[in-house]
C-alpha positions in Angstrom: 0.0 0.0 0.0 1.4 3.4 -1.0 0.3 6.9 0.0 1.3 9.2 -2.9 0.4 12.3 -0.7 1.3 11.2 2.9 0.3 14.5 4.4 -3.3 13.7 3.6 -3.3 11.1 6.4 -3.4 14.0 8.9 -7.1 14.2 8.2 -7.5 11.1 10.5 -6.9 13.5 13.4 -10.4 14.8 12.9 -11.7 11.5 14.4 -10.6 12.6 17.9 -12.8 15.7 18.4 -15.7 13.9 16.7 -15.5 11.0 19.1 -15.0 13.3 22.1 -18.2 15.3 21.1 -20.2 12.2 21.4 -19.0 11.5 24.9 -19.3 15.1 26.2 -23.0 16.0 25.8 -25.3 18.4 27.6 -28.0 16.7 29.7 -31.5 18.1 28.9 -34.0 17.2 31.6 -37.6 16.6 30.4 -40.1 19.5 30.4 -43.8 18.8 30.9 -46.2 21.4 29.6 -50.0 21.3 29.3 -50.3 23.1 26.0 -48.0 23.8 23.1 -48.4 27.6 23.4 -46.8 27.5 26.8 -43.6 25.9 25.3 -42.4 29.4 24.3 -42.2 30.6 27.9 -40.2 27.6 29.1 -36.4 28.1 29.7 -34.8 26.0 27.1 -31.2 26.3 28.4 -29.7 23.3 30.1 -29.5 23.5 33.8 -26.3 21.3 33.9 -23.1 21.6 32.0 -21.3 19.0 29.9 -21.5 15.5 31.3 -19.4 12.5 30.4 -21.9 9.8 29.7 -22.5 6.8 27.5 -24.0 7.7 24.2 -26.6 5.8 22.2 -26.0 7.1 18.7 -23.3 4.5 17.6 -24.5 4.3 14.0 -24.1 8.1 13.5 -20.7 8.1 15.0 -19.5 5.1 12.9 -20.7 6.9 9.7 -18.9 10.1 10.6 -15.7 8.2 11.4 -16.0 6.4 8.1 -16.3 9.8 6.4 -13.1 10.9 8.1 -11.3 7.7 7.0 -12.5 8.2 3.4 -11.4 11.8 3.4 -7.9 10.8 4.5 -7.8 8.1 1.8 -8.7 10.6 -0.8 -6.4 13.3 0.4 -3.4 10.9 0.8 -4.1 9.3 -2.6 -3.8 5.9 -0.8 -3.7 3.0 -3.2 -2.7 -0.6 -3.3 0.3 0.0 -5.7 2.3 -2.8 -7.2 5.6 -2.6 -9.2 3.4 -2.5 -12.3 1.5 0.6 -11.2 4.1 2.7 -9.3 5.5 5.8 -11.2 8.7 4.7 -12.9 11.6 6.9 -13.8 14.5 5.7 -16.1 17.7 7.7 -15.8 21.1 7.3 -17.5 24.1 8.9 -15.7 27.3 9.5 -17.6 30.0 7.2 -16.2 32.9 9.2 -17.7 36.0 10.0 -15.7 35.4 13.7 -16.3 32.3 13.5 -14.1 34.7 13.5 -11.1 35.9 17.1 -12.0 35.4 19.4 -9.0 34.1 22.9 -9.0 32.9 24.9 -6.0 33.7 22.0 -3.7 31.4 19.7 -5.5 32.0 17.2 -8.3 29.9 16.8 -11.3 29.0 13.3 -10.2 27.6 14.7 -6.9 25.5 17.2 -8.8 24.3 14.4 -11.0 23.2 12.3 -8.0 21.3 15.3 -6.6 19.4 15.6 -9.9 18.5 11.9 -9.9 17.3 12.0 -6.3 15.3 15.1 -6.9 13.6 13.4 -9.8 12.9 10.2 -7.9 11.6 12.1 -4.8 9.3 14.4 -6.8 6.4 12.1 -6.6 6.0 9.8 -3.5 6.1 6.1 -4.3 8.2 6.6 -7.5 10.5 3.8 -8.4 13.6 4.3 -10.6 16.0 2.4 -12.8 19.5 4.1 -12.9 22.0 3.1 -15.6 25.6 4.1 -15.8 27.0 4.6 -19.3 30.4 3.2 -20.2 32.1 0.8 -22.5 29.6 -1.7 -21.2 26.5 -0.1 -19.6 25.8 -1.1 -16.0 22.5 -1.0 -14.0 23.4 0.9 -10.8 20.0 0.8 -9.2 16.9 -1.2 -10.1 15.2 -2.3 -12.0 12.3 -0.4 -10.3 14.2 0.5 -7.1 12.5 2.7 -4.5 14.0 6.0 -3.4 16.0 4.5 -0.5 17.6 1.9 -2.7 18.5 4.5 -5.3 20.1 6.7 -2.6 22.1 3.7 -1.3 23.3 2.7 -4.8 24.5 6.2 -5.6 26.0 7.0 -2.3 29.4 5.5 -3.2 29.2 6.0 -7.0 32.6 7.0 -8.6 32.5 7.2 -12.4 35.8 6.0 -13.9 35.0 5.2 -17.6 37.1 6.4 -20.5 35.5 8.3 -23.4 32.7 6.2 -24.8 29.5 6.2 -26.8 26.3 6.9 -24.9 24.1 5.1 -27.4 24.4 1.7 -25.8 23.2 3.0 -22.4 20.3 4.8 -24.0 19.2 1.6 -25.8 19.4 -0.3 -22.5 17.3 2.4 -20.9 14.6 2.1 -23.5 14.5 -1.7 -22.9 14.3 -1.2 -19.1 11.5 1.3 -19.3 7.9 0.1 -18.6 6.6 1.8 -21.7 8.5 2.1 -24.9 7.3 5.6 -25.5 8.3 6.8 -22.0 10.9 9.5 -21.7 14.4 8.8 -20.5 16.6 11.3 -18.5 20.3 11.5 -19.4 22.5 13.3 -16.9 25.9 14.2 -18.2 28.6 16.8 -17.7 28.8 18.3 -21.2 26.9 18.7 -24.5 25.9 15.6 -26.3 28.5 14.6 -29.0 27.5 15.7 -32.5 27.8 12.2 -33.8 25.1 11.0 -31.3 21.6 11.1 -32.7 19.4 11.5 -29.6 16.1 9.7 -29.8 13.1 12.0 -29.5 12.1 10.7 -26.0 15.4 11.6 -24.3 15.7 14.6 -21.9 19.3 15.8 -21.3 20.5 17.7 -18.2 24.2 18.8 -18.0 25.8 19.3 -14.6 29.3 20.1 -15.8 31.3 23.3 -15.9 34.0 24.5 -18.2 37.3 24.2 -16.3 41.1 24.5 -16.9 43.0 21.3 -16.3 46.5 19.9 -16.6 46.9 16.2 -17.1 49.2 13.3 -17.9 48.3 12.0 -21.4 51.0 9.3 -21.8 53.6 7.6 -19.6 56.4 5.1 -20.4 58.9 3.3 -18.3 61.8 1.1 -19.4 64.1 -0.8 -17.1 67.4 -2.1 -18.4 70.6 -3.1 -16.6 69.7 -1.3 -13.3 68.7 2.0 -15.1 65.1 3.2 -15.3 64.1 5.6 -18.0 60.8 7.5 -17.5 59.0 9.5 -20.2 55.9 11.5 -19.3 53.8 13.7 -21.6 51.8 16.5 -19.9 49.1 18.6 -21.7 47.7 21.9 -20.6 43.9 21.7 -21.2 43.3 25.3 -20.3 43.0 28.8 -21.7 46.2 30.3 -20.1 49.9 29.4 -20.0 51.0 27.6 -16.8 54.1 26.3 -15.2 53.7 23.1 -13.3 56.2 21.0 -11.4 56.3 17.3 -12.3 57.1 15.4 -9.1 58.4 11.8 -9.0 58.7 9.9 -5.8 61.0 6.8 -5.9 60.5 3.6 -3.9 63.5 4.5 -1.7 61.8 7.8 -0.6 63.8 10.0 -3.0 62.1 12.8 -4.8 62.8 14.2 -8.3 61.1 17.3 -9.5 61.2 19.0 -12.9 59.3 22.2 -13.8 57.4 22.3 -17.1 56.1 25.4 -18.9 53.1 24.8 -21.0 51.2 27.1 -23.3 47.5 27.0 -23.5 46.4 23.8 -25.3 50.0 22.6 -25.7 52.0 19.6 -24.4 55.4 19.1 -22.9 57.6 16.0 -22.3 59.6 15.1 -19.1 62.4 12.6 -19.4 64.2 11.3 -16.4 66.7 8.5 -15.7 66.9 7.1 -12.2 68.6 4.1 -10.7 65.7 2.3 -9.1 63.8 -0.9 -9.7 60.7 -0.3 -7.7 57.5 1.6 -8.3 57.7 5.3 -9.2 54.8 7.7 -8.3 54.3 10.7 -10.6 52.2 13.7 -9.5 51.0 17.0 -10.8 49.5 19.8 -8.6 45.9 19.1 -7.7 43.4 20.9 -10.1 39.9 20.4 -11.4 40.4 16.7 -12.1 42.8 15.2 -9.6 42.7 11.7 -10.9 44.5 12.4 -14.2 47.4 14.1 -12.5 48.4 11.0 -10.5 49.9 7.7 -11.7 52.2 5.0 -10.6 54.7 3.3 -12.9 55.5 -0.3 -12.0 58.8 -1.9 -13.0 58.6 -2.6 -16.8 61.6 -4.9 -17.3 60.9 -7.9 -19.5 60.8 -11.2 -17.8 63.8 -13.3 -18.9 63.1 -16.0 -21.4 65.3 -19.1 -21.5 66.3 -20.2 -25.0 68.3 -23.4 -25.9 69.1 -25.7 -28.8 67.6 -29.2 -28.8 69.4 -32.3 -30.1 69.4 -32.6 -33.9 69.7 -28.9 -34.7 72.3 -28.3 -37.5 75.6 -26.6 -36.7 74.8 -23.3 -38.5 71.4 -22.8 -36.8 73.0 -23.7 -33.4 75.8 -21.1 -34.0 73.4 -18.3 -34.9 71.2 -19.2 -31.9 74.2 -18.9 -29.5 75.2 -15.5 -30.9 71.6 -14.3 -30.4 71.5 -15.4 -26.8 74.8 -13.7 -26.1 73.6 -10.2 -27.1 69.8 -10.3 -26.7 68.4 -8.5 -23.6 66.2 -10.5 -21.2 67.2 -13.8 -23.0 69.1 -16.5 -21.2 70.5 -19.9 -22.1 69.2 -23.0 -20.4 69.3 -26.8 -20.8 65.5 -26.9 -20.2 64.5 -23.8 -22.1 61.1 -22.1 -22.4 61.8 -21.6 -26.1 63.4 -24.8 -27.4 64.8 -24.7 -30.9 65.1 -27.9 -32.8 65.1 -29.5 -36.3 62.1 -30.0 -38.5 59.8 -32.8 -37.3 60.8 -32.4 -33.7 58.5 -31.3 -30.8 60.4 -28.0 -30.3 58.5 -24.8 -29.8 60.6 -23.4 -32.8 61.9 -25.5 -35.6 64.6 -24.3 -37.9 65.6 -26.1 -41.1 64.2 -27.2 -44.5 63.4 -30.6 -46.0 64.2 -31.2 -49.7 63.6 -30.3 -52.4 65.2 -26.9 -51.7 64.4 -23.6 -53.6 66.0 -20.1 -53.1 64.0 -16.9 -53.1 64.9 -13.3 -53.3 61.4 -12.0 -53.1 58.8 -10.8 -53.3 57.9 -12.0 -49.8 54.3 -12.0 -48.6 53.8 -11.5 -44.8 50.6 -11.8 -42.7 50.1 -8.2 -41.8 49.9 -7.3 -38.1 51.3 -10.6 -36.8 53.7 -9.9 -33.8 56.3 -12.4 -35.1 56.9 -10.2 -38.1 57.1 -6.8 -36.3 59.9 -4.6 -37.7 61.2 -7.5 -39.9 62.5 -6.2 -43.2 63.4 -8.7 -45.9 64.9 -6.5 -48.6 68.0 -8.1 -50.1 67.4 -11.4 -48.3 68.2 -14.7 -50.0 65.9 -17.3 -48.4 66.3 -21.0 -49.2 63.3 -23.2 -48.2 62.1 -26.7 -48.7 58.7 -28.5 -48.4 55.9 -26.5 -46.7 55.8 -26.9 -42.9 52.5 -27.5 -41.1 50.4 -24.7 -39.7 49.1 -21.3 -40.8 51.3 -19.4 -43.2 52.8 -16.2 -41.8 55.5 -15.6 -44.4 55.5 -17.0 -47.9 57.1 -16.6 -51.4 54.7 -17.7 -54.1 53.3 -21.1 -53.1 56.2 -21.8 -50.7 55.6 -21.2 -47.0 58.6 -19.8 -45.3 57.3 -19.3 -41.7 54.2 -20.9 -40.2 52.4 -21.2 -36.9 50.3 -24.0 -35.5 47.3 -23.7 -33.3 49.2 -24.5 -30.2 51.7 -21.7 -30.9 54.5 -23.8 -32.3 56.6 -21.9 -34.9 58.3 -23.3 -38.0 61.1 -21.4 -39.9 61.4 -23.2 -43.2 64.9 -22.1 -44.0 68.2 -23.8 -44.9 70.7 -21.4 -43.3 73.7 -22.9 -45.0 72.4 -21.7 -48.4 70.7 -18.4 -47.2 72.0 -15.0 -46.1 69.0 -14.2 -43.8 71.1 -15.0 -40.7 73.5 -12.2 -41.7 70.8 -9.5 -41.9 68.9 -7.7 -39.1 65.8 -9.7 -40.0 67.1 -12.9 -38.3 67.7 -11.6 -34.7 64.4 -9.7 -35.0 62.6 -12.9 -35.9 64.2 -14.7 -32.9 63.5 -11.8 -30.6 59.8 -11.7 -31.6 59.6 -15.5 -31.1 61.0 -15.0 -27.6 58.5 -12.2 -27.0 55.6 -14.5 -27.9 56.9 -17.0 -25.4 57.2 -14.3 -22.8 53.6 -13.3 -23.5 52.6 -16.9 -22.4 54.4 -16.7 -19.1 52.4 -16.7 -15.9 50.9 -13.2 -15.0 50.4 -9.9 -16.8 52.5 -9.4 -20.0 52.0 -5.7 -19.5 52.2 -3.9 -16.2 50.7 -0.5 -17.3 47.3 -0.1 -18.9 45.2 3.0 -19.8 41.6 3.3 -19.0 39.5 1.2 -21.3 42.2 -1.2 -22.5 41.7 -4.9 -22.5 43.6 -6.9 -20.0 45.9 -9.7 -21.2 46.7 -12.2 -18.5 48.1 -15.8 -18.4 46.7 -18.0 -15.8 47.3 -21.6 -14.6 44.9 -24.5 -14.7 43.4 -26.1 -11.6 43.7 -22.9 -9.5 41.1 -20.2 -8.6 42.3 -17.0 -10.3 40.9 -13.6 -9.6 41.6 -9.9 -10.2 41.3 -7.7 -7.1 41.1 -3.9 -7.5 42.2 -0.9 -5.4 38.8 -0.7 -3.6 38.4 -4.4 -3.0 36.6 -5.1 -6.3 37.0 -8.7 -7.3 36.6 -10.3 -10.7 36.8 -14.0 -11.1 39.0 -15.2 -14.0 37.5 -18.1 -15.8 39.8 -20.2 -18.0 43.5 -21.0 -18.1 46.4 -20.0 -20.4 46.6 -16.7 -22.3 43.4 -14.7 -21.9 42.0 -11.4 -23.0 39.7 -9.9 -20.4 37.4 -6.8 -20.7 38.7 -3.5 -19.4 38.9 -3.1 -15.6 36.4 -0.9 -13.8 38.6 1.7 -12.1 42.1 3.1 -12.2 44.7 2.1 -9.6 46.5 -1.1 -8.6 45.1 -4.4 -9.6 46.6 -7.7 -8.5 46.3 -11.3 -9.8 45.6 -13.8 -7.1 45.6 -17.6 -7.3 43.9 -19.4 -4.4 44.1 -16.2 -2.5 47.8 -15.6 -3.0 49.0 -12.5 -4.9 51.2 -13.6 -7.9 51.4 -10.4 -10.1 50.1 -6.9 -10.3 49.4 -4.1 -12.8 48.5 -0.5 -12.8 45.5 1.0 -14.6 46.3 4.7 -15.3 43.6 7.4 -15.4 44.7 8.8 -18.7 42.3 9.8 -21.4 42.9 13.1 -23.3 39.3 13.4 -24.1 38.2 13.1 -20.5 40.9 15.4 -19.3 39.8 18.2 -21.6 37.2 20.0 -19.5 37.1 23.3 -21.5 34.1 22.1 -23.5 32.0 21.1 -20.5 29.2 23.2 -19.2 25.5 23.8 -18.8 23.4 22.1 -21.5 19.7 21.3 -21.7 17.8 19.3 -24.2 14.0 18.7 -23.9 12.5 15.7 -25.4 10.2 16.3 -28.4 8.1 13.3 -27.9 7.2 10.6 -25.4 5.3 10.5 -22.1 6.6 12.3 -19.0 9.5 10.9 -17.0 7.2 9.3 -14.5 4.9 8.2 -17.2 2.8 5.8 -15.2 2.1 8.5 -12.6 0.5 10.5 -15.4 -1.8 7.6 -16.2 -2.9 7.1 -12.6 -5.0 10.1 -11.5 -6.3 10.4 -8.0 -9.0 7.9 -7.3 -12.5 9.3 -7.1 -14.2 6.5 -5.3 -13.2 7.6 -1.7 -14.7 11.0 -2.4 -18.0 9.5 -3.6 -18.1 7.1 -0.7 -17.5 10.1 1.7 -20.4 12.0 0.3 -22.6 8.9 0.6 -21.6 8.4 4.2 -22.4 12.1 5.1 -25.7 11.8 3.3 -26.6 8.7 5.2 -25.6 10.2 8.5 -27.7 13.3 7.7 -30.7 11.2 6.9 -30.3 9.1 10.1 -29.9 12.2 12.3 -32.9 13.9 10.7 -35.2 10.9 11.2 -34.3 10.9 14.9 -35.1 14.6 15.3 -38.5 14.1 13.7 -39.5 11.3 16.0 -39.3 13.3 19.3 -41.1 16.2 17.7 -43.9 14.0 16.6 -44.2 12.5 20.0 -44.5 15.9 21.6 -47.3 16.9 19.3 -49.1 13.7 20.0 -49.0 14.5 23.8 
């Protein structure tokens, strides 16, 4: 049961004086007269005051109390509402990182929450469905949550999404609305993008403000032989030139600071070399959007990959492999290597060699575009001698001859007779081996990359027969289903995320709050768009007018009480005339 106007229940207080009036009555003693004309001279005032006595007009009292109850029901608009009849509001809130920009001591997200709660609380009994836009829209409250649940769901809301299309959230909002022609409220911090065609039933309210902001837009870290190189790019998203200090805090407590002068709308680069192998915190002075001025760079050194020759590998191939291991960074030699190199037909992860008949090629060579094994590999001037086609998917070919192939399990085959080729004497050969080692490194346990930007997919390698999970900076937990190399959807918030196996932390990565579009606050500001079609936001409330039956029943009760009271007054009068 829902009272859409709760103050109307105060009408029930009228029952108290009505009931008291029936108990406090004046006693009128009987008067005996001999003729009717003598009645005029009789004192008709009661000789006694109010007396507390038992009354005998119960039916009249019940009718009047019923009238009071009916009046309260009508004024309070009391109804037996169900989820199908309560007023329903559908709201989409922008989940972009820019919603955390602060102005006047209040963030745009806090102003958005105030708008949503005001809309939900406008009509008592209203239920709401609140959807957060993002790369994947999420239902924050609902479906059809009451005001208390909406307030609880939005109390800790922190938007963290990169720039994204709002269309998916609006489509979901339409599906979640009770009526397809109902309006939807979109609360954002800026004008709607020009490439977004708003449906006619969408109202837009902007809670953003145009602000100046300085932010990190890219960050790189490279660790090699005890030396860490850091490169940071900073952009001034403002209307005036500024000078900002870029502050780096090392894991040993040391601090490095470098000033940077930036013109309006321009970028600058900071490059530093430090001798540390631990995390490095980078900070800019706090401004409108604090989150994009803070980041942590984790150690980015490549995990070492062991490489070794297996029995049967020919002498030339073994010699070139030993020279590669001697100079390649993060590559070691081992008797039980992660990347074993063997002859054709072996079970090695990489086979090198060719089976007769042999043919030599000087080009043209056709490569599978975009494959990581062929990154930066140039084959100009190469003489490549190959034999029968190896198994697997062709990655590099010359006519109908397959020179490099890959099987479904990741095994690689280099169809090359090095004794009759010159590819081992060109930069292409060490690059091919380095890329092969990189592919093996990408299958090692943990995160291949330690730094991600907002909205990037997560690549992780997990082990079988263990319970793997990703745990976020605020305790968020995402179970990882599957084993081996996996690609997971983007993580929900910036900060430190760790990979756990059976509750034990095995690796970590940092999601950096960097998105140039979200950091640019100069185009934010007040914006309103009124829907051109559709029912009101609380559409079902408009279809449920105040019930009329309590009012009609009230009038009927009052009429019946009047008739009952009038009949009682006539009976004593008729008795007096008869006497």
